[in-house]
C-alpha atoms as one frame of an Amber mdcrd trajectory, in Angstrom:
protein
 -46.769  42.558  12.977 -45.630  38.890  13.386 -42.347  37.857  14.165 -41.074
  34.569  13.501 -38.176  32.055  14.108 -36.941  30.620  11.033 -34.087  27.459
  11.020 -32.537  27.391   7.920 -29.846  25.263   6.129 -27.564  25.817   2.826
 -28.778  22.834   0.030 -27.332  22.629  -3.230 -29.076  24.694  -5.962 -30.281
  21.440  -7.549 -32.275  20.427  -4.611 -33.588  23.919  -3.904 -35.005  24.086
  -7.225 -36.651  20.767  -6.468 -38.126  22.004  -3.504 -39.202  25.285  -5.147
 -40.601  23.045  -7.868 -42.484  20.664  -5.475 -46.197  21.938  -6.287 -47.486
  20.918  -2.758 -44.316  22.840  -0.579 -45.174  25.767  -3.033 -48.841  25.788
  -2.775 -48.610  24.792   0.977 -46.061  28.051   1.741 -46.407  30.529  -1.192
 -42.636  31.503  -0.558 -40.645  34.168  -2.146 -37.178  35.502  -1.276 -35.768
  38.970  -0.958 -31.913  39.541  -0.760 -31.175  42.517   1.232 -27.347  43.934
   2.228 -28.277  45.026   5.782 -29.054  41.339   7.123 -30.096  38.049   5.574
 -33.513  38.966   5.393 -36.603  37.158   3.344 -40.485  38.687   2.927 -42.222
  35.466   2.875 -45.919  35.227   1.482 -47.841  32.990   3.831 -51.282  32.308
   3.571 -53.673  34.316   6.128 -51.123  36.677   6.722 -49.691  39.664   4.761
 -45.828  40.576   3.843 -44.651  38.770   7.071 -41.063  39.917   7.224 -38.725
  37.554   8.798 -35.381  38.226  10.120 -33.013  35.013   9.264 -30.348  33.911
  11.007 -28.905  31.565   8.224 -26.856  28.348   9.947 -24.517  26.609   7.584
 -24.142  23.016   8.006 -20.308  22.812   7.656 -19.424  26.649   7.857 -19.994
  29.242  11.037 -20.766  31.866   8.668 -23.950  33.203   6.700 -25.290  31.014
   3.925 -26.035  34.042   1.703 -22.910  36.306   0.852 -22.937  39.844   1.067
 -21.425  39.979  -2.558 -20.775  37.174  -5.223 -18.142  34.452  -4.810 -17.472
  30.910  -5.437 -20.529  30.124  -2.849 -22.938  32.046  -4.853 -22.141  29.392
  -7.840 -22.313  26.584  -5.365 -25.079  27.188  -2.807 -28.358  29.102  -2.669
 -29.983  29.604   0.988 -32.934  27.701   1.100 -35.082  27.647   4.139 -36.079
  24.437   5.391 -38.227  26.022   8.157 -40.670  25.625  10.781 -42.666  28.813
  11.549 -42.699  29.218  15.373 -44.310  32.657  16.927 -41.880  34.077  19.207
 -41.239  38.017  20.650 -43.842  40.125  19.074 -46.099  37.275  18.726 -46.787
  37.196  22.068 -48.660  40.582  21.944 -50.966  39.149  19.252 -51.933  36.520
  21.211 -55.650  36.668  22.282 -54.480  35.987  26.340 -51.873  38.671  26.217
 -54.300  40.922  24.508 -56.643  40.724  27.058 -54.047  41.050  29.639 -52.779
  44.115  28.634 -56.062  45.525  28.123 -57.075  44.969  31.581 -53.932  47.075
  32.225 -54.563  50.085  29.845 -57.931  50.353  31.442 -59.821  52.358  28.871
 -60.530  53.400  25.414 -60.628  56.487  24.056 -63.951  56.581  21.560 -64.665
  59.032  18.807 -67.601  57.108  16.851 -71.156  59.183  15.957 -73.297  56.087
  15.853 -74.405  54.289  18.324 -75.003  57.834  19.678 -77.383  57.673  23.191
 -75.095  57.996  26.281 -77.374  54.933  27.474 -76.277  52.827  24.698 -72.762
  53.399  25.521 -73.054  52.768  29.212 -74.819  49.227  28.009 -72.048  48.281
  25.971 -69.466  49.397  28.667 -70.990  47.001  31.032 -71.848  44.225  28.528
 -67.953  44.478  27.170 -66.592  44.245  30.542 -69.005  41.468  31.702 -68.111
  39.444  28.818 -64.076  39.611  29.556 -64.343  39.946  33.119 -62.462  43.584
  32.443 -63.377  47.064  34.006 -62.781  48.856  31.068 -63.953  52.785  30.865
 -65.041  53.852  27.461 -64.609  57.523  26.944 -67.393  58.156  24.562 -67.597
  61.300  22.328 -69.276  61.478  19.516 -67.132  62.773  16.800 -67.158  62.576
  12.932 -64.330  60.868  11.335 -62.767  63.191   9.045 -62.416  65.829  12.320
 -60.830  62.630  14.032 -58.583  61.696  11.286 -57.318  65.509  11.080 -56.472
  65.145  14.702 -54.917  61.622  14.329 -52.783  62.889  11.664 -51.031  66.008
  13.435 -50.686  64.056  16.668 -48.759  61.636  14.225 -46.281  63.725  12.960
 -45.505  64.637  17.048 -45.048  60.944  17.900 -48.060  60.943  20.326 -51.954
  59.881  19.989 -54.791  60.320  21.983 -57.681  58.464  19.952 -58.237  54.641
  20.059 -61.166  54.157  18.045 -62.278  55.869  14.813 -65.936  56.151  13.060
 -68.389  56.118  11.548 -65.993  56.411   8.425 -66.061  56.134   4.694 -63.850
  54.239   2.860 -62.211  57.267   2.079 -61.795  58.213   5.496 -59.949  54.568
   6.353 -57.771  55.014   2.965 -56.709  58.594   4.681 -55.280  56.972   7.401
 -53.994  53.811   5.763 -52.044  55.794   2.936 -49.880  57.360   5.936 -49.033
  54.403   7.648 -51.490  54.730  10.246 -53.813  52.110   9.617 -52.476  48.923
   8.963 -53.774  45.156   8.302 -53.900  43.355  11.467 -54.794  39.526  11.768
 -58.373  39.730  13.539 -59.612  36.706  13.141 -56.122  34.820  14.324 -56.079
  36.554  17.579 -59.979  36.696  18.359 -61.700  34.278  15.880 -61.688  31.307
  18.533 -63.080  33.758  21.055 -65.420  35.536  18.549 -66.698  33.377  16.173
 -68.681  35.315  14.136 -65.413  37.966  13.715 -64.543  35.990  10.467 -67.898
  37.232   9.021 -67.783  40.891  10.107 -63.951  41.036   8.467 -65.782  39.922
   5.243 -68.391  42.492   5.176 -65.407  44.987   4.236 -64.385  46.014   0.767
 -61.494  43.994  -0.130 -59.003  46.832  -0.358 -59.510  47.402   3.188 -60.284
  44.185   5.008 -58.056  43.561   8.150 -57.810  47.579   8.628 -61.329  47.929
   9.810 -64.808  46.755  10.179 -68.510  47.823   8.954 -70.162  48.664  12.060
 -73.413  50.265  10.141 -74.954  50.395   6.885 -76.273  53.670   6.215 -79.325
  52.672   3.688 -80.747  55.502   2.590 -84.409  55.844   1.281 -86.964  58.951
   0.899 -88.457  60.333   4.000 -91.189  62.782   4.588 -93.072  64.888   6.797
 -96.185  62.815   7.684 -98.044  66.186   8.439 -97.217  67.723   5.244 -97.113
  64.745   2.782 -99.713  61.577   2.423 -97.794  58.533   1.964 -99.398  57.740
  -1.425 -98.191  61.127  -2.439 -94.699  60.303  -1.950 -92.275  59.300  -5.083
 -91.614  55.466  -5.309 -88.256  56.216  -7.566 -85.306  58.588  -7.584 -85.976
  59.761 -11.064 -89.549  60.979  -9.941 -87.501  63.202  -7.340 -86.723  65.174
 -10.511 -90.635  66.119 -11.136 -91.574  69.943 -11.183 -94.088  69.231  -8.300
 -91.189  68.887  -6.181 -89.613  72.329  -7.006 -88.551  73.741  -3.889 -89.902
  71.095  -1.400 -87.197  68.606  -2.159 -84.264  68.455   0.979 -80.913  67.122
  -0.322 -77.254  67.128   0.705 -75.182  70.007  -0.586 -72.306  67.741  -0.143
 -72.138  66.298  -3.543 -76.069  65.396  -3.244 -74.908  62.271  -1.237 -75.993
  59.757  -1.241 -77.152  60.134  -4.928 -73.778  59.778  -6.268 -73.718  56.179
  -5.368 -76.374  55.648  -8.294 -73.247  55.991 -10.557 -71.869  52.707  -9.512
 -75.080  51.369 -11.282 -76.060  53.814 -14.291 -72.360  55.153 -14.891 -70.996
  58.778 -14.139 -72.610  60.476 -17.330 -75.922  59.736 -16.579 -75.791  60.127
 -13.286 -74.526  63.895 -13.510 -77.668  64.486 -16.037 -79.787  63.309 -13.285
 -77.874  65.636 -10.894 -78.843  68.864 -13.176 -82.396  67.667 -13.482 -82.510
  67.936  -9.483 -80.812  71.452  -9.259 -82.843  72.897 -12.070 -85.857  71.856
  -9.256 -84.579  74.206  -6.842 -83.764  71.563  -3.722 -83.622  72.854  -0.270
 -79.701  72.090   0.166 -78.665  71.180   3.546 -75.027  70.662   5.302 -75.096
  67.104   5.536 -77.807  64.165   5.853 -78.789  64.885   9.586 -79.436  68.490
   8.870 -81.908  67.151   6.016 -83.291  64.821   8.885 -83.988  67.673  11.086
 -85.427  70.111   8.081 -87.826  67.221   7.791 -88.911  66.886  11.439 -89.656
  70.499  12.055 -91.447  70.925   8.586 -88.293  73.218   6.893 -89.140  70.441
   3.813 -91.807  68.156   2.934 -89.544  65.618   1.206 -85.781  64.249   1.457
 -83.164  61.850   1.487 -82.603  60.271   4.758 -81.052  57.182   6.593 -83.318
  54.292   7.997 -81.476  54.784  11.181 -82.287  58.416  11.497 -85.643  57.640
  10.725 -85.964  54.735  13.229 -84.732  57.200  15.637 -87.269  60.173  14.715
 -89.860  57.657  15.067 -88.706  56.670  18.669 -88.944  60.451  19.702 -92.439
  60.917  18.165 -91.233  63.118  15.430 -93.795  62.892  12.284 -91.276  61.365
   9.672 -92.030  58.564   7.303 -89.465  56.774   5.548 -89.530  54.102   2.550
 -87.051  52.510   0.268 -87.067  53.351  -3.311 -88.257  51.289  -5.899 -85.086
  51.745  -8.402 -82.088  52.034  -6.466 -80.982  51.543  -2.746 -78.376  53.328
  -1.595 -75.590  52.273   0.681 -72.762  53.838   2.547 -70.934  51.444   5.326
 -69.790  53.130   8.360 -66.413  51.847   9.472 -64.908  51.852  12.900 -60.891
  51.286  12.712 -57.710  51.517  15.556 -54.931  53.938  14.485 -51.671  52.427
  14.680 -50.874  55.648  17.456 -53.699  54.422  19.821 -52.836  54.892  23.218
 -54.482  51.827  24.498 -54.077  49.549  21.499 -55.076  46.210  23.489 -58.120
  47.319  24.667 -59.249  49.102  21.692 -58.497  46.172  19.451 -60.309  43.913
  21.821 -63.219  46.120  22.254 -63.497  46.877  18.644 -63.294  43.081  17.828
 -66.048  42.621  20.164 -68.278  45.565  19.101 -68.075  44.352  15.348 -69.038
  40.648  16.024 -71.190  40.794  19.373 -71.477  44.092  20.927 -73.719  45.687
  18.111 -76.380  43.414  19.409 -76.322  45.064  22.653 -76.664  48.308  20.981
 -79.591  47.207  18.876 -81.542  47.285  22.071 -81.593  50.773  22.278 -81.003
  52.458  18.918 -80.887  51.099  15.258 -77.627  49.677  13.956 -78.649  48.606
  10.577 -76.590  45.987   9.117 -78.045  44.158   5.790 -75.915  40.708   6.753
 -77.867  40.810   9.867 -80.536  38.026   8.372 -83.798  38.671   9.779 -83.324
  42.241  10.672 -86.217  44.999   9.467 -83.303  46.437   7.326 -82.454  43.168
   5.595 -86.144  42.461   5.291 -86.987  45.566   3.647 -83.875  45.290   1.280
 -85.068  41.867   0.275 -88.539  42.684  -0.538 -87.554  45.692  -2.523 -85.537
  43.691  -4.442 -87.878  40.905  -5.178 -91.204  43.026  -5.714 -89.627  46.414
  -7.427 -86.299  44.692  -8.901 -84.302  47.528  -6.781 -80.505  47.267  -7.276
 -78.198  47.919  -4.481 -76.076  51.276  -5.390 -72.756  50.983  -3.428 -68.845
  50.712  -4.246 -67.396  47.045  -4.407 -63.743  48.560  -4.373 -61.269  51.394
  -3.740 -60.843  51.829  -7.520 -64.683  52.598  -8.161 -64.381  55.090  -5.575
 -61.442  56.987  -6.731 -62.736  56.950 -10.246 -65.715  58.844  -8.886 -63.331
  62.013  -8.424 -64.185  63.557 -11.658 -68.188  63.300 -11.123 -67.317  64.914
  -7.585 -65.556  67.745  -8.804 -68.333  68.157 -11.507 -71.235  68.015  -8.728
 -69.322  70.730  -7.068 -69.488  72.905 -10.029 -72.845  72.089 -10.572 -74.017
  72.875  -6.563 -71.761  76.224  -6.491 -74.877  78.650  -6.097 -77.814  76.530
  -6.798 -80.493  75.414  -4.584 -82.752  77.306  -1.629
């Protein structure tokens, strides 16, 4: 949160009205006022910041008392406090200055990371080395792969006792981010204002996030889903080319799917609607899929030959190929299902400055270091293999991107998820 020194003076109501009606000033400051009884405090809506709360010490021109009366009186009729102000950061702002954050990160000395991807120890070591060299630090990354839902539960429990043990969380879904944001355990931060000069690509990273969550989180990885198959069991030309072909009777009992809502297939509802998606899900369930507890387990089922076919992520397929596993991958021709994998710093982080600096760097520059060791697919990374694959699928087959663009869209799927849960109870092999 920013704090600002505000210099005020009283002016007649008519003069204030003229000032408020001045389009240039109104457009520049986008000011609104909120009187409080505890202090002369105003909320100022200022471009590039959100709901800055300004503590205003009102100075009268001719009277040594607050201009804005706590209760009514003659002054209410004669004057209205109006601020002709210069915004000067002080106090708390110093903590949000890049150099100040850098020095405090140096003092904190570590970042406790709970992120599932990147997952390889050699990647973590390379990130730590590159980060410290970039900023002249000796920060230790204490990295443990752990899912965001489990980490969130820990953060919420610790916060109730006024403590915190996690600095950076990921990869989380939009729902995971919202779970902390709704509890004020995740708040907007002026990333670009603090780090943008040092990290020019950060502004682009901020804008990759759905509008509802911008400023609270970053998209580190796009989980792009397609069809995977065991190359020892199926020939490439036999593999379905569309999601709808998965319901063909020839794949009865042979298709591995995520038991949790059939993820990522419900994203198709953002394109075809929930009713059509539910009808499609019923066809899939009638085909007796091999249900697995999560997409990573679907991937494992393919690699060991438990299932010949399944829906997997691009980055999991790349990892399997590097390990020499018999797994093929391609995008569907009709829908390209995408989940953004978010990283975020909770409000009760024990090393907040080091965590924010590392997060800003990882989202804008550091992910390129990780890509040297494992796949960190981002559709915004023009020229990357995944970006080219998606572009080709769109151009050649007319494939549509299936992903949410707002929290309202995501929340609207609660009914669909409930129906899918009932459908999947007792279903599958």
